[in-house]
N, C-alpha and C positions, 0 to 999 in steps of 0.2 A: 955140387948139384949136378943134375942130369939135363941133356936136351932130349927131349921127345918128339920124334916124328911119329905121326898117325896116318895110316893108309884107311878109308871107309870105302869099301865095294858097295856100291847102293845098286840092288838087283831090278827093283822097279823104280826108276828114278822119278817119274811123273807122278806115280800115286804117293811115294815117301817123301818128297822134295818140302813142302810145306812143314811137316812135322820135323824133319832133319834140320831145317832152316831156323826153327824157333829154337831147337837146341843150341846148336851152333851159335846163335844170337846170344843166347844165356851167357855163354861162357867166351864171348869175344874178347874181353879183356885179357883172357888168357891165351889166346892164340895171337902169334906173330903172323904168320903167313898162313894162307888159305888157297889153295889151288883145286879148280875142279876141271876134271877132263871127260869128256864124252865123244864118241864118233857121231858127227854130224855131216849132211849132205845139204844141199839146197832143197831135196826132196824129201828128207826124212832126217829124224833126230833118233838116236840110239836110245832104247828103254832102260840101259844100264850106265854106269857111270862110275868115276872115281874121283874122291876127294881127298888130297893130301894135306895136312894140318901141321905147322910146326910151332910147338907150345912156348910160351914162356919159360925160362929156366926157373925151375923152383915150384913150380905150380903143380906138383904131383898131387894134390888134394883134389883140385879142380879138374885136373885130368881124369881121375879116377870118378869122379863125380860125374862127369861129362861122358865117360864110356859107359858107365851103367846105365844111363839115360838112353845113351844110343843103341846099346844092346836091346834094350826093352822095347826098341820098335819092330825088331825081328826084319828080316829080308835084306839086311846088310852084313857084311863080313868087316871085322875090324882086325888089322896087323898093326903091331907098332915096333919101331926101333928106339932103342934107349942107348944113348953114348954117355958114359960116364965122364 
């Protein structure tokens, strides 16, 4: 089995967040760890962000489905690291 780490760069965070959250919630049982990063200050919040996901080992089919749905959103870039 392989361990998959997925990075999702969200270019329009405020616009895409509700749809993105819905997709990630659907696949929540296949996600071990989720980390969201964005630049923020007391006066402003960055329009872009980065989400890092660690998937459950062996969830290859669920990962493929989630990736397909995420790519359909547009406005995001997905990169994966796969450890055998």
